[in-house]
Residue, then its C-alpha position, 0 to 999 in steps of 0.5 A: x387087900x392081898x391078892x392072892x392069884x399075885x402071891x400063887x402066881x409069884x410062888x410057883x415062879x419063884x418055886x420053878x426058877x429054883x428048882x432048875x437053879x438047883x437042878x442046873x448047879x446043884x445050890x441053892x439061891x436065893x433070887x427064884x423068890x426074888x423073881x416070885x415077888x416081882x412077878x407078885x408085884x408086877x400081878x398085884x399092881x395097884x402101886x408100889x406098896x401094894x407089891x411090896x406087900x405082895x412081894x413079901x407074902x410071897x418071900x413068906x410063902x416060898x420061905x415056909x417051903x425053903x427053910x425046912x426043903x434046905x434042913x433037908x438038904x443040909x442033913x441028906x448031905x453037904x448042902x451050903x448055905x444059900x448064895x449071899x448067907x453064905x458069903x454074910x457068915x464069916x463076919x457074923x459074930x453070934x446067932x441073933x446077928x446070924x438070925x437077923x441078916x438071914x430074916x434081912x437078907x429074905x425078907x427087905x430084897x424081896x419087898x424091893x423086887x415087889x415093889x420094883x414089879x408094881x411100879x414096871x406094871x404101872x410104867x407098862x400100864x401107861x406106855x398102853x394107855x398112851x398108845x391108844x391116845x385116840x386121835x384126829x383128823x385134820x381138813x387136809x387129812x394129817x393125823x393129829x393127837x387128841 
């Protein structure tokens, strides 16, 4: 089941971080989307597949906003392609290769980031659960773990 609040949180982080990067450097990257996908995976929890799904949804939602923004920037200014796509273009020979490269660089890393986010949450929950393990006292006052 999709947790839309997790996707919205990831989208908000992606938008804010990309806005900061653009204001600071004048360039657009795909790194804000990665951070947003990782946050969405963390918020969604529920295993790696769940995190990967929410990471992909966040990437697609962010892409719906980012791509028209990039087109507008390229029309108004001479904005370069986003990192890392600008470094891949010289190695591509056809429009099909370019389309596949753009789609893969805009989706697969976000899926992995979402899965890593949910894995991180499961590790946090496990550490929290282990830290709250009940303790019992022995007769002589020493503490043993249950």
